[in-house]
C-alpha positions as CSV (number, residue, x, y, z in Angstrom):
1,M,-56.6,201.1,17.2
2,S,-60.3,200.5,16.2
3,Q,-63.0,200.7,18.8
4,P,-63.9,196.9,18.6
5,D,-60.2,196.1,19.1
6,A,-60.1,198.4,22.2
7,A,-63.2,196.8,23.6
8,S,-61.7,193.3,23.0
9,E,-58.6,194.3,24.9
10,V,-60.6,195.6,27.8
11,V,-62.6,192.3,28.0
12,A,-59.4,190.3,27.7
13,S,-57.7,192.3,30.4
14,R,-60.6,191.8,32.8
15,A,-60.7,188.1,32.0
16,T,-57.0,187.8,32.7
17,R,-57.1,189.6,36.0
18,T,-60.3,187.9,37.4
19,G,-59.6,184.5,35.9
20,R,-63.1,184.2,34.4
21,N,-65.3,185.7,31.7
22,L,-67.2,188.2,33.8
23,P,-70.3,188.8,31.6
24,V,-70.9,185.1,31.2
25,A,-70.2,184.5,34.9
26,I,-72.8,187.2,35.9
27,T,-75.4,185.8,33.4
28,V,-75.0,182.3,34.7
29,A,-75.2,183.5,38.4
30,V,-78.4,185.4,37.7
31,V,-80.0,182.4,36.0
32,L,-79.0,180.2,39.0
33,L,-80.3,182.6,41.6
34,A,-83.6,183.0,39.7
35,A,-84.0,179.2,39.6
36,V,-83.3,178.9,43.3
37,A,-85.6,181.7,44.2
38,S,-88.4,180.3,42.1
39,S,-88.2,176.9,43.6
40,L,-87.8,178.3,47.2
41,F,-90.8,180.5,47.2
42,Y,-93.2,178.6,44.9
43,R,-92.9,175.2,46.6
44,K,-90.3,173.9,49.1
45,E,-90.3,170.4,47.6
46,L,-89.0,171.9,44.3
47,F,-86.0,173.3,46.1
48,V,-85.4,169.9,47.7
49,G,-85.4,168.3,44.2
50,L,-83.1,171.0,42.9
51,A,-80.7,170.4,45.9
52,V,-80.6,166.7,45.2
53,I,-79.7,167.3,41.6
54,A,-77.0,169.9,42.5
55,V,-75.4,167.6,45.1
56,C,-75.5,164.6,42.7
57,L,-73.8,166.7,40.0
58,G,-71.2,167.8,42.5
59,L,-70.6,164.1,43.4
60,Y,-70.2,163.2,39.8
61,E,-67.6,166.0,39.3
62,L,-65.8,164.9,42.5
63,G,-65.8,161.3,41.3
64,K,-64.4,162.3,37.9
65,A,-61.7,164.4,39.6
66,F,-60.6,161.6,41.9
67,S,-60.4,159.2,39.0
68,V,-57.3,161.2,37.9
69,R,-55.5,159.5,40.8
70,D,-57.2,156.1,40.1
71,I,-59.5,156.5,43.1
72,R,-63.0,155.3,42.3
73,I,-65.8,156.8,44.5
74,P,-68.8,154.4,44.7
75,L,-71.1,157.0,43.2
76,L,-74.3,154.9,43.0
77,P,-74.7,154.3,46.7
78,V,-73.6,157.8,47.5
79,M,-76.1,159.4,45.1
80,V,-78.9,157.1,46.3
81,G,-77.9,158.1,49.8
82,T,-77.9,161.7,48.9
83,A,-81.6,161.6,47.9
84,G,-82.3,159.7,51.1
85,I,-80.4,162.2,53.3
86,L,-81.8,165.4,51.9
87,I,-85.4,164.2,51.5
88,S,-85.6,162.4,54.9
89,T,-83.9,165.4,56.7
90,Y,-86.4,167.8,55.2
91,I,-89.3,165.6,56.3
92,S,-88.1,164.3,59.7
93,G,-85.4,166.6,61.0
94,P,-81.9,166.1,62.6
95,E,-82.4,162.5,63.7
96,A,-83.2,161.5,60.1
97,L,-80.0,163.3,58.9
98,M,-77.8,161.3,61.2
99,V,-79.5,158.0,60.5
100,S,-79.6,158.4,56.8
101,F,-75.9,159.4,56.7
102,A,-75.0,156.4,58.7
103,L,-76.9,154.1,56.4
104,T,-75.2,155.8,53.4
105,V,-71.8,155.2,54.9
106,G,-72.6,151.5,55.5
107,A,-73.9,151.1,51.9
108,V,-70.8,152.7,50.5
109,V,-68.5,150.3,52.3
110,V,-70.6,147.2,51.6
111,W,-70.9,148.2,47.9
112,R,-67.2,148.6,47.4
113,V,-66.2,145.4,49.3
114,I,-68.6,143.4,47.2
115,D,-67.0,144.9,44.1
116,G,-63.6,143.6,45.2
117,G,-61.4,143.7,48.3
118,G,-57.9,144.7,48.9
119,I,-56.2,148.0,49.6
120,E,-58.1,149.6,46.7
121,A,-61.4,148.9,48.4
122,V,-60.2,150.6,51.6
123,R,-59.0,153.6,49.6
124,D,-62.2,153.9,47.5
125,S,-64.4,153.4,50.5
126,A,-62.6,156.2,52.3
127,A,-63.1,158.5,49.3
128,G,-66.8,157.5,49.3
129,L,-67.1,158.4,53.0
130,F,-65.4,161.7,52.4
131,A,-67.8,162.5,49.5
132,A,-70.9,161.6,51.6
133,A,-69.7,163.8,54.4
134,Y,-68.6,166.7,52.2
135,L,-71.7,167.0,50.1
136,P,-75.0,165.4,51.2
137,L,-74.3,165.6,55.0
138,M,-73.5,169.3,54.7
139,G,-76.4,169.8,52.4
140,G,-78.7,168.2,55.0
141,F,-78.3,171.3,57.2
142,V,-79.8,173.4,54.4
143,M,-82.8,171.0,54.5
144,L,-83.1,171.6,58.2
145,M,-83.3,175.4,57.6
146,L,-85.8,174.8,54.8
147,A,-88.1,172.8,57.1
148,A,-88.7,175.7,59.5
149,D,-91.9,177.8,59.1
150,D,-89.8,180.6,57.7
151,G,-87.5,178.1,55.9
152,P,-87.5,179.8,52.5
153,I,-86.4,183.1,54.0
154,Q,-83.7,181.3,56.1
155,V,-82.3,179.5,53.0
156,A,-82.5,182.6,50.9
157,I,-80.5,184.6,53.5
158,F,-78.0,181.7,53.8
159,I,-77.5,181.7,50.0
160,L,-77.3,185.5,49.9
161,L,-74.6,185.4,52.6
162,A,-72.5,183.2,50.4
163,V,-73.1,185.3,47.4
164,A,-72.2,188.4,49.4
165,N,-69.0,186.7,50.5
166,D,-68.0,185.9,46.9
167,T,-69.1,189.2,45.5
168,G,-67.5,191.4,48.1
169,G,-64.3,189.4,48.0
170,F,-64.2,189.4,44.2
171,F,-64.6,193.1,43.6
172,A,-62.5,194.2,46.6
173,G,-59.8,191.8,45.5
174,V,-59.8,193.0,41.9
175,K,-59.9,196.7,42.9
176,F,-57.6,196.7,46.0
177,G,-56.0,193.3,46.2
178,R,-52.3,193.5,46.9
179,H,-51.5,191.0,49.6
180,P,-52.1,187.3,48.8
181,L,-54.1,185.4,51.3
182,A,-52.9,181.9,50.5
183,P,-50.6,182.2,47.5
184,T,-49.6,178.5,47.3
185,I,-53.2,177.4,47.3
186,S,-55.3,180.1,45.6
187,P,-53.1,182.9,44.2
188,K,-56.0,185.2,43.3
189,K,-57.3,185.5,46.9
190,S,-56.1,188.5,48.8
191,W,-56.5,189.9,52.3
192,E,-58.2,193.0,50.8
193,G,-60.7,190.7,49.1
194,L,-61.4,189.0,52.5
195,A,-62.0,192.4,54.0
196,G,-64.5,193.1,51.2
197,S,-66.2,189.7,52.0
198,F,-66.6,190.7,55.7
199,A,-68.0,194.1,54.9
200,L,-70.7,192.8,52.5
201,T,-71.7,189.7,54.4
202,M,-72.0,191.8,57.6
203,L,-74.4,194.1,55.7
204,V,-76.5,191.2,54.3
205,G,-76.5,189.4,57.7
206,V,-77.7,192.4,59.6
207,I,-80.4,193.3,57.1
208,G,-81.6,189.7,56.7
209,A,-81.7,188.9,60.4
210,T,-83.3,192.1,61.5
211,F,-85.8,192.9,58.8
212,F,-86.7,189.5,57.3
213,L,-86.3,187.1,60.2
214,H,-87.1,189.6,63.0
215,M,-84.1,188.5,65.0
216,N,-81.6,190.4,67.1
217,P,-79.1,192.4,64.9
218,V,-76.3,190.7,66.8
219,V,-77.3,187.5,64.9
220,G,-76.6,189.3,61.6
221,V,-73.3,190.6,62.9
222,I,-72.2,187.0,64.0
223,L,-73.3,185.6,60.6
224,G,-71.3,188.4,58.9
225,L,-68.2,187.3,60.9
226,I,-68.7,183.5,60.5
227,T,-69.6,183.3,56.8
228,P,-66.4,184.7,55.3
229,I,-64.3,182.4,57.5
230,T,-66.2,179.2,56.8
231,A,-66.8,180.1,53.1
232,T,-63.1,180.9,52.6
233,V,-61.9,177.8,54.3
234,G,-64.4,175.7,52.2
235,D,-63.1,177.4,49.0
236,L,-59.5,177.0,49.9
237,A,-60.1,173.3,50.8
238,E,-61.5,172.7,47.4
239,S,-58.6,174.6,45.8
240,L,-56.2,172.4,47.7
241,I,-58.0,169.3,46.4
242,K,-57.8,170.6,42.8
243,R,-54.2,171.6,43.2
244,D,-53.3,168.1,44.5
245,L,-55.2,166.6,41.5
246,G,-53.7,169.0,39.0
247,L,-57.1,170.5,38.0
248,K,-58.1,174.1,37.4
249,D,-61.8,173.5,37.9
250,M,-63.9,170.6,39.1
251,G,-66.0,170.7,35.9
252,T,-67.3,172.8,33.1
253,L,-71.1,172.6,33.6
254,L,-71.4,176.3,34.6
255,P,-69.7,178.7,32.1
256,G,-67.7,181.4,33.8
257,H,-67.8,179.5,37.1
258,G,-66.3,176.0,36.4
259,G,-68.3,173.1,37.8
260,V,-71.2,172.8,40.1
261,L,-68.8,171.9,43.0
262,D,-66.9,175.1,42.3
263,R,-70.1,177.0,43.3
264,L,-71.1,174.7,46.2
265,D,-67.7,174.7,48.0
266,S,-68.3,177.9,50.0
267,L,-71.9,177.0,50.8
268,L,-71.1,173.5,52.1
269,L,-69.0,174.3,55.1
270,T,-71.1,177.4,55.9
271,A,-74.4,175.6,56.1
272,P,-74.1,173.9,59.5
273,F,-72.9,177.2,61.2
274,V,-75.8,179.3,59.7
275,Y,-78.3,176.6,60.7
276,L,-77.0,176.5,64.3
277,M,-77.1,180.3,64.5
278,F,-80.6,180.5,63.2
279,S,-81.9,177.6,65.5
280,S,-80.3,179.1,68.6
281,A,-81.2,182.7,67.9
282,S,-84.9,182.3,68.7
283,G,-84.1,182.8,72.4
284,L,-82.4,186.1,71.9
285,P,-84.4,189.3,72.5
286,V,-85.1,191.3,69.3
């Protein structure tokens, strides 16, 4: 067998086992992290804009996925509400998050009823409420982190925790994975991979909390325990939605990763817990 053929077989074998093109996936991940870091530490408002775009793309993918079952999410009011939720939360805090979310919910229902009544309107409105709670509401907690004086560092650690969860789980699962975690929902996830997620997120959490936020190391330990649970539940929840809709990925915008929503799923459910941990940790002794 020639060397090029052998190399092709290795790449094909890795792609089969991991379910993705690893070099492409790594390249896309590095580009995304660079864009996020640049916006975070150059000007906070740029990150807010990036977040609005990412959430709106996720909403578009969710709407397209739901259309497979003839469910029409009222995307326009949800997307307008997304901009309102994220921007107002960054500027004015938790009260703005709740008020803007409530206004978005009202707009979704009114918009869909005006477009036509009946059982379809109830179904589509419910899907719109789910979309608003799933994406912009959860994203609002990231804006609350960002608004703090050390907001860029908080958000960076939050993102790195999610990256550590995915990375630790991925490599531990590929190397040692033998026992499926949820075979009927996500066959590639394993208990060994989850252990890898706990190990790496614990390390990132302790280093981030202790050396960059100057918090008690216990905060980092708690973050290392919480993140793999919330991120895995978020990932499995999206996998369950995709399974029910008969889809492999929510989209194709990110080569090697699937869609934008496939990258946001583990971040969304984790955001409120990390925010609450950071906001309550200020009272702990260092």
